[in-house]
C-alpha positions, -999 to 999 in steps of 0.1 A, spaced: 0 0 0 12 35 -8 6 54 24 13 87 8 -18 82 -15 -39 75 16 -29 106 35 -43 142 32 -16 166 20 -14 183 54 -2 150 69 20 138 41 51 134 63 35 111 88 49 79 72 85 93 75 79 101 112 63 66 118 92 48 101 120 65 119 121 51 155 131 86 167 95 89 178 100 60 203 121 82 226 104 115 219 75 122 242 58 148 220 60 125 190 44 96 210 16 119 222 10 131 187 6 96 174 -16 86 204 -39 116 197 -43 105 161 -65 76 173 -62 66 210 -80 32 208 -59 22 177 -27 34 195 -35 9 223 -47 -18 199 -16 -17 178 6 -18 209 20 17 202 30 10 166 26 42 145 33 26 111 8 -1 117 -17 26 127 -12 44 94 -20 12 75 -51 4 96 -66 38 103 -96 49 82 -92 77 56 -121 95 72 -103 96 105 -72 110 88 -92 137 70 -108 147 103 -74 150 120 -61 170 90 -88 196 97 -83 196 135 -62 227 144 -50 212 177 -37 181 160 -20 200 132 -2 221 158 11 190 175 21 174 142 39 205 130 58 209 163 69 173 162 79 175 125 99 207 130 118 192 159 124 160 139 138 180 110 160 201 132 175 171 150 181 151 118 198 181 101 217 197 130 254 203 127 257 214 163 254 181 182 281 169 206 302 150 182 301 177 155 313 204 179 338 182 199 354 164 170 349 185 139 379 169 121 363 135 123 331 144 105 339 121 76 345 90 98 321 61 104 318 36 133 304 2 125 285 -13 154 277 -51 151 252 -67 174 231 -99 172 202 -80 187 189 -44 190 163 -35 216 147 -5 201 109 -9 204 84 -38 206 73 -30 170 107 -45 160 111 -78 180 148 -84 173 160 -85 209 156 -107 240 174 -92 269 201 -69 283 225 -73 253 198 -59 230 186 -32 253 222 -20 257 228 -19 219 195 -2 213 202 25 239 238 28 224 223 35 190 197 60 203 224 79 222 246 79 192 218 96 173 213 122 200 251 129 202 256 130 165 280 101 166 286 89 130 275 53 136 259 26 116 245 -7 130 247 -42 115 226 -72 126 198 -95 116 162 -89 107 145 -118 125 111 -121 107 99 -145 134 115 -124 162 114 -140 196 88 -165 208 57 -158 228 53 -181 258 21 -201 260 12 -225 287 -18 -247 277 -38 -269 300 -12 -297 300 12 -273 318 42 -275 294 55 -243 279 50 -238 242 71 -214 221 49 -196 195 66 -176 168 46 -149 150 57 -137 115 65 -100 115 45 -81 89 74 -63 71 51 -39 53 38 -26 86 71 -27 104 93 4 107 118 -9 81 127 -2 44 141 -28 20 174 -16 5 171 -15 -33 195 -8 -61 192 18 -89 168 -6 -108 146 -10 -77 157 -46 -71 164 -58 -36 202 -55 -29 217 -89 -21 250 -100 -6 264 -135 -5 287 -155 18 301 -189 12 290 -211 41 302 -246 38 297 -257 2 269 -232 -5 266 -196 -14 241 -181 11 223 -148 1 208 -121 23 187 -90 15 191 -59 36 165 -41 57 172 -5 67 160 7 101 162 44 109 169 52 145 171 90 145 202 99 126 216 63 128 208 36 102 208 -1 110 215 -26 82 198 -59 90 203 -90 70 175 -114 60 182 -148 45 146 -155 37 151 -150 0 142 -173 -29 179 -176 -39 184 -198 -7 173 -233 0 148 -238 29 176 -246 54 196 -214 47 164 -193 47 162 -202 84 196 -186 93 180 -153 102 145 -166 109 146 -161 146 168 -148 174 194 -173 184 193 -210 179 201 -238 204 216 -259 176 254 -253 172 253 -260 135 227 -232 129 245 -210 154 278 -210 136 260 -204 103 243 -174 119 276 -160 132 294 -165 99 266 -145 82 266 -118 109 303 -112 109 315 -119 73 281 -110 57 279 -79 78 312 -66 64 300 -73 29 267 -54 36 286 -23 44 309 -27 14 279 -31 -8 262 0 7 294 21 0 302 25 37 339 24 48 341 24 86 371 37 104 363 16 135 346 -17 140 328 -24 173 317 -60 182 289 -60 208 296 -95 223 314 -123 204 286 -133 180 300 -111 153 337 -117 158 341 -134 124 340 -99 110 377 -95 119 386 -125 97 368 -109 68 387 -76 73 420 -95 74 410 -115 43 404 -82 24 438 -69 33 456 -101 25 439 -101 -9 454 -66 -14 489 -79 -8 495 -76 29 508 -105 49 486 -121 76 506 -105 103 505 -70 88 468 -73 81 460 -86 116 479 -57 132 460 -32 111 426 -47 118 434 -49 155 441 -12 156 406 -4 143 386 -31 163 368 -27 196 351 -55 216 325 -53 244 319 -85 264 287 -90 284 284 -125 298 301 -131 332 298 -169 331 319 -192 309 289 -210 295 276 -179 279 304 -176 254 300 -193 221 326 -220 213 327 -243 183 343 -277 180 374 -278 158 358 -302 133 330 -277 128 355 -249 122 373 -271 97 340 -278 79 332 -241 74 366 -224 72 390 -249 55 390 -228 23 388 -195 42 421 -199 61 438 -205 28 425 -171 17 440 -157 49 474 -171 39 477 -193 70 475 -229 80 450 -248 100 468 -246 134 475 -208 131 438 -203 123 425 -224 151 449 -208 176 431 -174 170 402 -188 191 417 -218 209 403 -222 244 399 -250 269 362 -255 274 346 -279 300 340 -304 271 374 -300 255 395 -276 234 374 -255 210 373 -223 190 359 -196 213 344 -165 198 353 -142 228 389 -154 225 389 -145 188 375 -111 196 400 -104 223 429 -116 202 419 -93 173 408 -61 192 429 -32 202 405 -22 229 380 -43 250 356 -34 278 328 -47 299 294 -32 307 302 -19 342 332 -15 365 324 -47 385 318 -66 353 351 -54 339 369 -68 370 351 -101 366 359 -103 329 396 -95 334 398 -123 359 379 -147 335 401 -139 305 435 -131 320 451 -158 299 440 -140 268 438 -104 279 465 -100 307 
């Protein structure tokens, strides 16, 4: 549906306001959407874009002729325009010489609003707040993650007493997202070799104030059914699917930014899920003629890692045979042998030696932090063998 065609001319910018999640932390914007239709605001669980699809044209016409509503709308629109176009935010005035730099922020989840169910807990809430604050501060940041069409599950407990996980398909047309398209209006695709198959992903753009997130979606007809499931839902208990997700997040995420013409100066990994991105950055530099050691040193100088989980079981680790299955050809492109590659993430797990994603991230980052002072102390103790 073309929302522009449905709206009175006086309200023609409502779709832009509804699609940019800036409204979710702006009180006047939320009040404006609520006053558009209070019962519908509650019924849609505070989802403005869904409201615009479902609201009647007669209701819109009435609001367009309501002076009080128009004043609210124009006030919100003016503030939105001012904030999106301002050159006087904190980063602009504090670091004017860095105005052309970009920070890439990778996270497996982003907790932005319930209209976009791509988060499950503290990791996502932190990354969501990080992105919102980046927008308010003028930080030149882009986010990379997954668009999970099935999001997280809803818990149901039927009469037999056992929990059931029910996944609901997100209606992408009504969600606050835009599909990235090329000059011919075709969806932009990137591909990653995973095992013996090329896996494709389309890219959804999410606008969070001044920040854009690029979220990968493998549910495209170019993929077989199994690979379409890679980005279907948040996290997977199956280690085979988990490693495929993390290959796509890290390696595919770098390729998304390259395809979109974005050249970050810094790469931030929010937890270890995306740590394979450092391997892709090294591979690019080796392909340009650098040695593995030279490429690794340069990548390390531009990489940042934030760890969250204070318990060993919360850090992803993959058996060596699984790493060999998916990276045998890749380590050749890095110009190294099997043992050198596996040593990048080698760690003693309770069930044996494995490739640990946190260890990879720590080895390949020039700076690492925790999420609080106490957590930093715990993490330094946990990882002192890797990060002395």
